[in-house]
N, C-alpha and C positions, 0 to 999 in steps of 0.2 A: 455456575450451575451446570449439572450433570448432565450431558448430553450420550444420550443413546445413540447405533448406529442409525433407530429412524432421522432421528434429528439431525443427525450426519448428513442423511440421506438429501431428506427435504432441504436441506440449507447449499447443498452440493447445489440441487435443481433447481435450487431459485436465484444462484451463482450463476449459471448456465445461461437463463433466462426469467427472471422477474416476474416475466410478460405476458407468463403459462399459468394455465388455469388450472386450479385446486384438483379439479378433475384431471388434468394432466400430468402435475405431480403425485396423484393417487397412484393415475400406471402406474406410471415408474416404481416405484416404492410398496408397493402392494397393501394402499389404506384406502380406504374411501375418500371425497371428497372432503364432505362433515370435518374427519378423523383430521385429515392432511389441517383445513384449516384450525381447529382447535388448536393443532401442533404450533400453527406459525403464529397464530395471535399470539397464547402461552413463551414462544420463543420470542417476541415481543417485547411482551409486557416484566419477561424478565431483562430484557434488553442484549440477549443474543444474538438480536435480529437489533442492530440498528437505527435502517430504512433498507427503505429502495429508491438508486437509481440508475442512469441511464450511462457505462463508458462510453466514451468518446476518444475517439482515436486522437492521436499531439497531434498526429503528423494534419489532419484533417483543420486543424486548430492553429496550423505552422510550424509546432514546435517539433523539427527534421531534430533537434540535434539536442543531447542533451549528458550534464556529466555530474560523478560524483567528487566532494569538494571536503577534502576534510578543516577542518579550522580548528587553529590552537589559537589557545588567548590566554591574556598575562596575570596572572595571580589565580585569587579565585571565582575565575569570571560566573555567575550566576548564571543556572539552564536557562532559569526563566529570563531571563537579560540575557541570553545568544536567544534567546527564541523572539521575543517582545520585537529585536531588531530585526530579523532578517522575514518575518513576517510584512517587513516592508516591500517584500521585492516578491514580487508577483511568480520571478519566476521561475521561486526556488518555490515545490512541492510537496518537500517531507525535510524535517531535520531531527536531528536524534542523537542525545548523547550518548558517546558510548567506551569502551575498554579501549588499553594502548593509549597510546602517543599523544591523539588527537582529542582536542574534547568535545569536537560535537562535526559529524557526517550531515552534507547538504546536500537534498536530490534536485540537481536543475535542469529545467527546460531551454528551451530558448530555442530563434531562430536558425542560427548557426555558428560556428565554432566561434565569428567575432561577438556576436552578442553576446556568448559565455565566456568571453573575455572583458566586456565593461562590465557582467555584472557582479564578476568574480573581483576586479577590481576597487570595485565599488561596496564592498561586502570588505576586501582587505585594510580598504581605507577605513572602519570603524576603526574605533578608540580603544575597546577592548582586544582587536585581533592583530597577534603577533606572526605569526603568516599564516602559509594556506598552499594545500596540495592539493593540485587535483586530479582527473585522470578522466576524460574522453568516450563518451560505450561506444565502441565501435556496434556493434547487434547486440539483441537481447537474445540471450542463452533460453531463457525458462523466464514466463513470466508469469505467474498463476496466482489468480484474483484467489484472495486469504475464504475459506470454505468452500473452496473448489474441491469437484473430488479427483484425492491421487491418483492415477495409477499404476497399477499393479507396482510395473519396473519399478517406481518409483520410491516405492514403499517399502525401503530396504528394512523397517524394523518389523515387518510382518515374520510369525515364525511357520518356516513351513509344517505343509499339513499331512 
């Protein structure tokens, strides 16, 4: 589905605060509440909006440490096998196959560095894992949710007027 600028603005408003009214969003984007509702319904029907949820601070849940772990697997380990294995770890909050030497990249959240270490040890013990390479996050510099409005300064692809 092709999104126009109004769709993108509505999505950005919802990402900012999904509990605001259609009238509030309409005021921000220059549409009536009913026009916003129609667009949101269409965005949901087409799958552009997949749902609404609360964003919870990982720190509030005790997850104060995060790491990225490169996974190097033996032979031609299937991505589905990697996914099945790592979903057993609640600390693995995201996983993706990647280009480069590693086969996959895992995003881990844990209570502290020792907890991260224990998780990595358990992952490294899986039969198909040859080795891991990890990086602990010191501080998050940018953490923009998908669909959020991009500030002008960061939008480098825009052409000057």
